[in-house]
N, C-alpha and C positions, 0 to 999 in steps of 0.2 A: 845626550840624557845626561841630564844632572845626577850626580851621585849625593846622597844624604851630607849635608855641611855639617860636621861635629863641630859647632862652637857653642855657647851660651848667648843668651840673649844679653849684650855687655851694657844695656842701660836699665835693666830689671833682675830681680833675684829669681833665677829659676827652679829654685828650692822650695819657693813658698808654699806650703801644703793647700791644697784645694778644701774648700768649705763644704758641706753636706748640699747647702743649695747648688755650687757649681757642678757637683757631680751629679745632680739632679736635670739641671739644664744641659749638661753635656748627651743624657742618655735620651731626654726628649727632644734634641737639637736632632740627635743620629735618628729618632723615631721620625722625626719630621722630613730629615732629608730622603729617610727609605720610602717613603710614600711620595716625596716628589719626583726620586727616581725611578719608580718600582717599573717601568716599560724597558728600561735599559739596564738595572740593575743586574749584578750578578752574586755579588757578596758584600757583606758591610761586616767595618771591624771599628769598633768604639776603644777608644786610648790604645791606638794602635801604635807599630813602630817607631815611625814619622810623624803622624798630626793625633788631634783627640780624635776623630774620624776619618776613615778612610776606606773608600767607596772603588771597586773593581766592578766595570762596566762588562757587557756582554762581548763589547768589539774589543776589548782590551785596553780602554782609555780608563783613567785610574782621575777620581774626585780628592782632593785632600780638602779636610775642611777645619777651620779653627773655632771654636766653639766660646763665647768670652760673655758673662754675665756681670749684672748687680743686681742685688735683693730687693732693693727698695723702688725699683723703676726708676729713679732718677738719672740724671745725665752723669753723673760725677766717674770720671775718671775714663770717660770717653773716649779722649785723644788718645790717652795713654794704652787703652785696651786695644786698640784700633792700631796703632804705630808695633805695639806686641806682638798681636794676629800677622802683620805684615810679615814681620822679623822672622816669624816662626814658619809662615806657609813658604818664605823663596827659600828654608832651609831643606824644606822636602826635594827630594828625587823626583820634580815633575819634570815630564818630557815634553815640550809643547807640539813637537813633532808628531805625537803620537796621541794629542790631544787633550793630555792631562788638563785637569781645572783646579784653579783655587776657591776657596770660599771660604769667606767672615759672616760667620753668624752667631747673633748677640742676640739680647732680649731688650736691647735699647730700643725706644720708639723713633730714636735718629740717632744711628749708629754711624752715621758721616756729620750730616748737619740738618738737613730737612726730615720731619716725620712723615708718616705715612707711603713714603715711596717703596718701602721694603716691606712693610706689615704683611709676615704670613705668606710671603713668595720669595725667589729668589731673582735678583736684577744684574743683569749686567751691567758694567759701567759706562759702555759706550751710547746706552740708553737713555743716561739720564746726565747730559752735559752737565750742569753747574755740580753736582755730586760728584762727576768724574774731574774737573775742575779743582774743587776742594779736595780729593783725594791725590791728588796731584801737588798740591801744595803739602799736604801730609808725608809724602815720598819724599819730595824734595827737603824737607827738612830732615827726615832720617838720613839722606844723603850727606846733607852737610856733618849730620853728628858723626857719622862712621868714617868722612872723609879727615875728621878732626881726629878722631880715635885712632885712624891706621898712621897719620902723622906721628902722634905721641905713642903708639904701642912698641914694645921690646920686640927684638927678631923674633920670638917664639910664638908669637900672636898675630904678628902684623898679616902675614899672607894669608890667615884665616879671616881676617876681619876685612882684607883685601878683596876676599871672594865674596862674603857677605855684601861687601860694599857692591859689587860686580852684578852679583843677582838683585840685589834692590833696582838697581837701575837698569836692569833687562826685564825686569817685570812688566807683562803686557798688562797696563791697565785697560785697557779697551774691555779685555775678555775676564777679569778680574770680576769675582761676583760676590754681592754683599744679600743678606739675607735678616729677617728680623722675627722673633717668633713674639708677638706681644697680643693682649697683656700677658707676662709671664711675670709675677712678682710673688713676694711672700704674703697669704692672707691669711685670717683668722681660720677660714674653711683649709680642711687639713689637703683636699681636692682640689681647692681654690686655682692655684697656679698652672692646674693641667687643664684649664677650660679649652684655650685652644686647640692644643695638642687633641682633645679628644673631638673637635668640632673638626680636625681633618683625618682622623681615622673614621668619625661619621661620613664626611664626604668621601673616603676610599672604600667604606661598605654600600654606601648607598647611589655613588655616581659612578665609581669604577666597576664597582661588581654584582650593582643593580640589587642588593639585598632587601628586601621585605620581610620586614616581622614587627610585631607587637612589641618584641625584646629588643628591640634595637639597640636601646639607651643601655640596657642592661648588657649586650654585647661590648658595646665600645667601652664600657667601664672595665669588664674583665678582660679584653683584649690589652686594653692598655697597661694592667696591672700585669697580665702574661711579659708584656713586651718589656715593661721596666724589669721585671725579675732576671730576665735573660741578657738584656744590656747593662745591668748594674754589676750583676757577677761576672760578666766577663771583665767591664773595667775597672773594676777595685781586687779582679785576684793576681797572684803576681805572675808574670809572665811566662814564667817556666812549668806553672800549674794549671794552664788550661789554654784553649784554643779560642781566641778570641774571635775569630771570624763567623760571621753568621750568613748562610746563606739564604737569597730569596726565598727557595723551597720551604728553609728551615721555619721561618718567619711566616711565610704564608698557612703553614699545617697551621699554626697557631690560632689563624680565625676558623680552620675546620673544628680545632678544639672547643674555641668559645661556640661556635653555633652548633653544635651536638652536644654542647654542655647542658642539656634540658632532662628535665625527668622525665620516663617514660613509663609506661606500665609494663611491669614485668611478669605481673600476673596471667599474662595473655602468652607467655614464653613457655608457659609451664601445664600440666595435667592437673596437677595436685598444689595446693597452698605452701607455701614455702615455710619453714619454721623461722620463726620473729626472732630470735637470738642467731640463727644462721646467717638469716639476710643482714642484720645488722653486720656481723662479722666480715662477709661479702663486700656491703659498700665501704665497709671501711679500706678493704682492699683496692676496690676501684678507686676509691679519691686518691691514694697513693701511687696509683700506677698507671694511671689511664693517660693516654695518647702522650707518649714520650719521644716517639720516634715517627719518621716520615714514612707515610703509606698512601701517597697517591696513586702511585700504580695497583696497587690492592685497593684504592674506593674504585677503581676504574672497573677492576674485574667482578666485586663484590656487586657492583649495579650491572654488569654485563649479566653474570648467574640469576640476578635476580629476575632480569627482563625476561631472559630463557624459561626460569620457571614459571612467569606469568602465562607466558605462549603454550607451554605447553601443559602445565597442570593448574593454572589460572587461581592460585590460592593466595592468602594472604600472605603479605610480609612475615607476620608472626610463624606462620606454618613454613613458611621457606626455611626461618632462622630454627624452628625445632629440628626440622631434619635435617639440614645441612650445616649446623655450626662445628662440628667436629673436623669440618672441610679446612677451617679456616684457624686450627688452633697453632699452626706453625708461624703463622703471622704474629701471634701475640704473645713472643716470647718473653716477656716481662710479666705473664702470669703461669710460667710453667712450673715453680716451684709449689705454687699450691696444691691443695688436693684436687683431684677430677670433677666433684660437685662444683668448689669454687671455680676451677675455670670454665666450666658451663656456663656458670650463671655470668661471668666477667666477661667471656666472649659474647654470650647472646644478647647482653644489655648493651655492648661495644657497636655490633652488629645493627641494631634495631635502632640506636641513635645516629648511627650515620644514614640509614636508610630513610628513616623519616626526615632527616633535612639534605637528602640527597638533591632537591633541586637547588638550594643555596650553594652547597658544596660544590657542586660541578662549577658553578660562577669563580670559584675559588681556583678549582683545576685547572680551567681553562686559563687561568693567569699567571702561569708557571710554563705554558707551553712558549 
């Protein structure tokens, strides 16, 4: 197994600061890869220890991805960015025997030479012969530059450059993967660059999870915003202050958050009408504290309890919640510092939202198994 090769790219400035556009693309590349590998993925990291994006699969395989972007949609610096990505990727501690994979992902229409081959999908080079040949030419140029560098370097750097050269030569070009998120360029519309990522999320909800709703586009946009926040905070927070790895369960729970984030009629949860001022206060609490941790097991228990109630009592969801909300107090630890009346309101509303959308949520729950 390779160890991480500690050597800067000798041909580019590794200290160049990333642009805001570059950060956004890296985050969206992570979302794209999460969706592509959702069936086998266990964890995903943005701005990881070794690469821009790192994925741990359920079978122990690792995927290392380099994300490179250009803001105007042209092919400016295409070859340089590909070369930079290759050098960075081969420095990763990837283990071929373990099945580890390397991916170069960009927003170029033609990341190597031809366009449309990689658009919004992941392609192994062995399946695109002419592109593989073009990549081999690029790799050979890197080899030549490194051989020259090795011959000219002093003793302190020579061994590391020799190891870098060795890894470039040993790169499995057949298994090397390339993807392009396209179109993805700056537009006057603030959300315009995210159109294709929204398309990917739409497919995830409708095709993978068979979510049916009149509010689908609202769900897609809210989920994109939620995932942006999660990934972007992880990517830009200093290493020692965060846990940058997100599990599949944590990210899928955000779909539950979005699906259940529809207004419900709380009046049916009370025998008497609530005071308007108190209602406003409770709603403020709800907006700040709702759904901040995984509850897949809790959701399953709630649905089982509701089914048992239906069989034995044959009452409404609202009646079930009015009679049983206190049973679930320990599950909602984020509400424990509020008054009893506030806790009652917040828990009742949370339960009703979950039960109102249980059919769609069940599809997500199945996805984590």
